[in-house]
N, C-alpha and C positions, 0 to 999 in steps of 0.2 A: 531091904525090901521086906515089906510085910507079907504075911501070907495071902491075902486079898489080891496084891498087886502081882505076887508071884502066880497066883492061880490063873489070874487073867493072862499074864505073860505066855504061861505054859499052854493054855488052851488056844492060843494063837488068835485072840480076839484083837479086834482094831485097837491100835495104839491109843485113839482118841478116847477110848473108855476109861484110861487110866487118868484122864483129866479129873475125873470124880474125885481122886485123892487130892487132898488138900492139907496145907499146913497154916496154923495161925501164925499171925505177924503183928508185932506191936510197934506202932509206927508214931512215937510221939513227934511228929513234924517231918519235913520232907527231907530227902526222898522216902518213898514208902518202903522200899527195899533198900537197905543203906549199908548192909555189911560186906557187899562185894562178892557174895556167893552166886547171885543171880543179878544180871542187869536187864532192866525193862526200858522199852522205848516206844516212840508212836503210839502214844495213849488214845483209846478210843473208848469214852464211856458209854453205857447203855444202861438204862433203868428197866428192871423187872420186879413189879410189886414193890416190896419194901427194901429190895436191894439195889445197890448201885454196883455195877461191874464196869471193869476196865480191861479191854483187850490189849494186850502190849506185845510187841515183838521181843526178841531176846538177843541181846548184843553178847557175842562170845569171842570178839578179836582179842587177842594178847595185847598186852599194854603197848608194845612196840610196833604194833602192825596198824596203818591207817587204811582199813577197808572195813566195809559192812560184812561182818560174818555173822549171818542170821539164819538160822536153820528151822525155827519153830516160833509158834506163838504161845503165850501163856495168858492167864487171867488173874485178876485182884478183885476181891469183892468186899463189901462192908455194907452195914445197916445204917452207919453214921461216920462220915468221913472226918467229923470233928473228934470222935472218940479215939482215933488212933488204933483201932481194932480191925484188922483186915484178915482175910484168908487169901493165900497164895497157891494158886492151881499151876504148877511149874510147866506143864506141858499138855496143851490140848490139842494140837493140831501140827502135823508138819505137810508142806506142800504136796509132795509125792505120794503121801499116805492118803490123801483124798481126791487129788486130780491127777487121773491116769495119765493126762497129756503133760504133767508139770515135772520140772527137773528138781532135785533136792536143793534146798537153800535159797537164799534171797527171799526169806519170808518178810517182806516189806509191810509197810503201813497198811493195815486194813481196817474194815469197820464191821460191827455186828449191829443189825437192824432188826426190829421186831416188825414183822410183816402183818398186813391186814388179816392174815389166816391164823394170826397167833404163833405161828412158827418163827423161828430166828434164821436170818440169813446172814452170812459172812461174805464179804467182798473183800477178796483177797488177791492182790498183786503177785504173780508168780512167774518164772520164767517157763516158756514152752519148751518143750524138750526137741521138737521137730518144727520145721517151718522155714521159709526164706526171707523172713521180715528182716530188716537191717538191726532192729531191736526187738529181741524176743519176750520183752516184758508184755504181760496179758492179764486182763483182769478176770478172775474165775468167781464162782459163787457157790457157796457150800450152805447146805440147809441143816437145821437140827431142831429137835422139839424142846430142848433145853440150852441155856446158854454154854453149859459145859459140854454139850454134844451127847452122844457121838454124831459126828459131822459126816455127811455124804455130798458127793457132787450133785448140785441141782441142776446142772446143765453139762450132762456127760459128753455132749459132742464137742465141747471146747470152751474157751473163754468167750464172754459176751462182748469184751473190748479187746482189740489188739490193733497192730498196724495194719491188719487186713479186714477186721469186723468192727462195727457195722458198716463203716467205709473205710477206705484207705486213708492212713495218717502217718505222718512221719515223727511223730512225737514219741517220748517214753511213756507209756500208759501205767502209769503206778498211782497210789495215794487216792484211791476211791473214797468218797463219802456219798451217803445216801439219805435222803429224807422222804419218810412217808407223810405226806400233807394230810391235814384235817379232812380233805374230801376223799382220802384214800389213793390219791394220784402219788406216784413215786417219781423221785428226781435223782438223779446222779451227777456228780462233777469228779473229775480226776485231772492229773497232770502235775508237771515239774518242769523245771529248768525254763520257767517263764511262760509255759504254754498250759492254759486252763481251758478244758472243754466240760460241756454240760448237755445232757440228754434227759428226756423223759423216758421211764421204763414203764411197760405195761403193769398190770396189776398182779400178774405173776412174778413180778420183782426181776424179771429175767430179759424180757424182750425189749429191745430198743424201740422207741416210738419217733418217727422222723429222723431229722438229721443233726448231728451234734453241733451246738453253738461253740464259738470260740470267744472267749471273755479276754478283753484287752484294756478294761477301764479301772482295774484294781491295781493302783500304784505299787509298784515294787514286787508283784506277785513272783513268787519262785517256786513253791511247792506247798503241799500239805493242806489242801483246802478242807475245810470244815463247814457243812451247811447246816443251818439251823433255823428256827422260826420263833418270834416271841411278839405276841400282840398284834398280828396280821403283818408284821414286817419280817422280811428275810434277811438273814445275817450270813456273812461268809467270812469266817476266820482263815487265816492263810500264814505260811511262812514268808515273809518279805525280806528282801536284802537290797533296797535301793541305798547304796551306801555313800558316805561322804561325810566331811567333818561338821556339815550343818544338817545332816539329814534326820528326820524324825524317827527314823527306823534304826540305822546302825551305822556306826563310823567305819566298819571294815566289812569287805563284801563277802568274806566266808562266813562271817556271822549272819544270823537272822533275827529279826524281830517277829513278834506275832501281830500281824495288822488287821484290819477288818473293813469290810464294805456292806452296803444294805442296798436291798432291791424291794420294789413293791410287788414283784411276782417271782417264782421260783426259778425261772429263767431270765430274770433281769428286767431292765437294764440295771447294771451294778455300779454303785457309786462308792468311791473311797472314803472312809470316815476317821481314819487315824490309826493310832498304835495302841494295842492292848498290853503288850508284855515287851520290855526291852531286851536286848540279848541276854542269854543266860550263860552258864559256864561251858555249855556245848556249843560247837559252832552251829549244829542244826537245831531247829526249834520246830516242835509239833503240836497243834493245838487240838483239844477236844472238850467241848463244853455241853453241859446238861443241866436241866432243872431236876433237882431231887428234892423231894418233901419241902417244897416252898422256897429252896435256896438254889441259886446257880453256882457251878463250880466250873473252874478252868483246870484241865489236866494238861500237864506239859512235861517235857524231860529236861534233864541236867545232866551234868557230869559230876555231880556232887556226892555220889556214894563212894565207899572205900575202893580206891584203885581205879575211880572213875575216869573217864576221858571223852574224846569226841566220838568214840567207836565203842565206848562202854557206859552207855547212858542209863538214866534211871527216872522213873516216873514220879512226879509231884503232882500235887493237887492244892488249889487255893480257892477261896470264894471269889466269885466273879459278881460285880455289882453294877447297877444300871443307873443312868442319869435320865429319868423320866420327865425332867423339866424342859427338854427339847424334843423335837419330832424330826426324824424318828429317834427314838430313845438311844442315847449313846451309852457304849460300854466303857467303864471308868477304868483307868489303867490299873492293872494288877501289880502289886509288888510281891515278887516272889519270897516265901518264907523258907526256913531251914530249921532242923533239929537243933537244938541248943549245942553249942559247941563248947569244948574245953577251954579254959581261960588260954589267953594268949601267953606263950613263954617269952620271958626276957630275950632281947635280942640286940645284938651292935648294929644291925641294920636299919639306919635312919632313911634310907630311901624310901621306905613305906610311907613316910610322911612329906616326900618331896613332889614337886610337880615336874613333869618332864617337858623337855624342849628338844628340837633337833634341827639341823641345817636343812633338811629337806621338807620341811612344813610347807604347805600341807602334805602330811605323809601319804604315799600312794595306798589306794583303798584296800589292797590286800593285807597291809600290814596295820599294827594297832601300836601307837605310841605309849598307850598306858600299860601294854603288857610288860614294858622294861622294869616296872617297879610293882608288879602284883603279886609277888611271892611265889609264882608258880613256876615250875620247871617240867617239862615233859619229856618222855623218852623219844617220842616221834612228834614234833611239834607241827603245826600247820601254821601257815603265814601269820594268821592274826595272833599267834601267841607270841609274837616278837616284834621288835621294831625293824625295818628294813629299808634299804635304799634303791634297790634295783629299779632301773629305768633304761629306755634304749640308749641313752648317752649317760653313763656314770661319770661324775667328777673324780679328781685324784684324790680329794681330801674330803672328810665330812666328820661332823661331831654330833654327839648327843649331850644332854645338859640336865642336870637336877638344880632346881631352885627351891630354897626353903624360905618360909616367912620370917624366920629368925636365923642368925647364924648358929652353926652346929660345929663341933669338934670331931675330926676325922683323922684316923692313922693308918686306914687300909682301905681297899677297894676290891670286889670281886665281880668278874664279867664272864659271861658264857656266849660265845661266839655260836652261830649257826651257819652252815655251808652246804650247798650242792655241787660246788667245784673245787678243785684242790687249790692249796697255796700258789700263788703266782698266775692264776688263770686270769684272763682279760675279759671274761664273759660271765654270765650267770651271777652267783653270789658265792664269794670264796673269803677265806679268812683275811684279815688286813695284813699289808706287808709290814706294817710297823703301826704301834699306836703309843699314846701318852696321856697322862692325866694333867689337866689344868685346873687351878682354883682361882677365884675372884678376890683380889686384894687391890683395890684400885687400879685394877687393869689384870690380864690374864697372866697368870704365873705358873710355870711347871711345879709339880709336886715335888719338893726338895727331896733329895736322897733316896729317890724310888727305887725299888728292887726291880727285878728283871720284868719285862711286859711279854708274857707269853701269847701265843696267837692261834693254838690249836683249838679247833671247834668240839662243842659237846662236851667239854669238860671245863671246870671253875679254873680261870687264870686270876690268880691272887697277886695283888701289888700293895706292897707295905711301904710306909714312909713315916718321917717324923710327924708328929702332930700338928695340925693345921686348923684354924677355925676360919669359917668362911659361910658364905650365904649360898654360893654356887660352885657346882664342881662339872667339870667337861671331861670327856673322854674324846679325844681327837684321833681319827683313823686316817692312815695312809693307805689307798685301795691297792690291792693287787692289780697288776697289769703294767702296761708301758705303750710308750709311742701313740698317745691320745686314747687308748682303748683300757678301760678298767672295768674291773668287776663291781658289782653291787655288795652291800655289805648288811649283815643281820646280826642282832643281838637279842638272845631269849630273855635274858635276866641281867640286871646290873644292880649291884648292892654298894653302898657306901657305908663304911663300917666306924663307929665310933670306938674309943678305947676301952668303954666299958658297956656292959649289955645293961638294958632298961626296958620297961614295958612299951610297947609300940604305941603311938598316939592313937587314939582312936577316932579322932578328927582333927583337921587342920585347915587354917583359913585358905582360901585360893591365893596364889602368888600373881599379882597383877603387874608387878614392874619386873623389867629384865635386869640382870645384875649390872649393866652398864649404867643404869640409873639409880638413884638412891631408893632403899625401901622406905615405903611409907609406915 
């Protein structure tokens, strides 16, 4: 702690004043904060003069905890997003430090907006300390003369939106987004779990005008709305999760894409237009877009920082481009970029070049077949981090399969089971009662001379066997259970090991023929 910060602390000044202390950050690519010391999430960009600011929450969950541990907001700033030069303001605000009616924690996605009075307004979802609402999330508003604060409650009597104000509702009132229109009128949207609401605010930036509207026309809306305007057209970015094998958004329901819609007026009607960003490495996704010095940018978050995860997310930013050949102008899909990664190490695992298949395709949308060979193992995985088979009626036997475009030589395999019920259970997801490997050689044959097949979850189970050459490998599972009732199965990662390590293939052609047919 330097002398200035120590003096402020000893003087008992508001903690928000400490936000003026910042540190330089070198970010040669995404995410901006990448070393794992600070995680940043739910980005909300705002421009002030020649500076682009990003308000972000701070994830503090331990790596084995699947919960949003978020106690404060932080800031990032730059004069040129392409330069890689940023400043980090680690702590600008805690809910309880500004809102006397708020509980500590749950500093969820907020947004800073410059008002018509040239002051800055922070719309913040926080938990009400008191009240009889079924869900105590509410939206408060703080005001400051500078983006960095100090912040004070602009509406000390309480939130401007809750399950009790401005009218009763039964939704979770989080994720506010606010637009000050060209004529000075102010509009706010918010919502989650598929419920999107919108309302006009008075020019005081606080007082609701009229009755909230409900928006139901944005395909797959889940949460995280972001309202913006370009060339007279209103755009709504949002996290969508209309899931399925043929979905334009996401194959797995826990994942989210960034989708968008357009409207001719700030309160609609809204028309879905497409997908801006495919699912990233975190299950949640959260957009924030802004024009800065003649270029539009999309801010979002991923799990790509050191030690990152679904609850340890980090802000990224990429250019957002427009297609003005159509009306209204379309947003071109954004391809996320990353910092340069170290060269891939040689590996025996040739599953990285395989195409997966499973007996239960189409796989239930809470799971993701591609997770089998994505090379990622988590301490506390969520359903899309694995292949799974749970259904109301689970069969006694199921299988997963790897297919290669050309024959490979293997002499071992490793698998990592996941379970939420013990071995032998006839419900939920349990380890298999037994399993074995088969390979294709003019028919399915058991792996010869295989070592023991372990079934304990959350640890690697390794099976060794004399070398075989094949184009297809199967893991066949006998489910736990009996008397017609069987548990589901889940595998977080499955490796197929060659006798010698080699650099992984950078790309492989798709496999269009199953093993029962000759490869083309």
